[in-house]
Structures are given as C-alpha cells and as structure tokens.
N, C-alpha and C positions, 0 to 999 in steps of 0.2 A: 759354891757360888749360888746365887739366887736362881740362875738358869738351871744348874744341875739338880737343884731341889725339886724341879718340875719333871725330872726324868726318872723313870723306874730304875730300881737297882739292877734288874736284868739287862736293861738297855745300856746302862753304864758299864756293867761287867762285859758285855759284848764289845763295846767300843774300846775299853781298856785292853782286852785280849788282843786287839789289833795294833796296839802301840808297843813298839819294841822296848821302851823304857818301863813299861808295866804300870803306868799311872797317867792321870790327866795332868795337864799343866796347871800352874797356879796363877792367880792374878799378879802376884809379885814377879813371876818370871816374864809375863807379858809386859808389865810396867818397866822392868829393867831394860828390855829391848826398846821400848818407846822412849825411855829416858836417854838411852845411848843415841838413838836416831835423832833426837832433838838437841844433842850436845855438840859442843865445839869439836870433840874428838871425831865426830862423823861428818865434819864440814866439807871434806873433800870427796865424799861419796856422791855419785851421780845416779846410781840406780842399782838395785839388787833385789833378790827374792830371799826373804828370811824365813826359814822353815822352823816354825815354833810348834811342831806336832809330836815331839818326842820320838821322831823317826818314822811316824806313820805315813807321812807323805813321800818318803824317800825309798821305801822298799817295794 
C-alpha cells in the first residue's frame, strides 16, 4: 500500500516477524470485513471486536 511504501524494509520485517500468519494484511482483506459489516448478513450484530491483525493482537 502507499503507507507501507513509506516504511523501511527493516521496519516491515520487524513487524511481520511479530505476526503469526507471517505477513501483513491486504486491503482486500480489510474491505471484505467492511463489506460484511455493512451487509444484511450482519444486521443482527450489536457489537464486536474484529481482530484483523493476522493473530498479532491475540497472542
């Protein structure tokens, strides 16, 4: 992404090393969650925390 282009390779490698899935997320993965949250399939949801960190936020 444009944001990651501004970050050094060393910094990205450091961040990725802390992500259990071994990679950064993609814009498409974020968009898929946003689309679901805005869909009728999610109409009964009243609140949640969605971890889109590849496992980084949960270990």
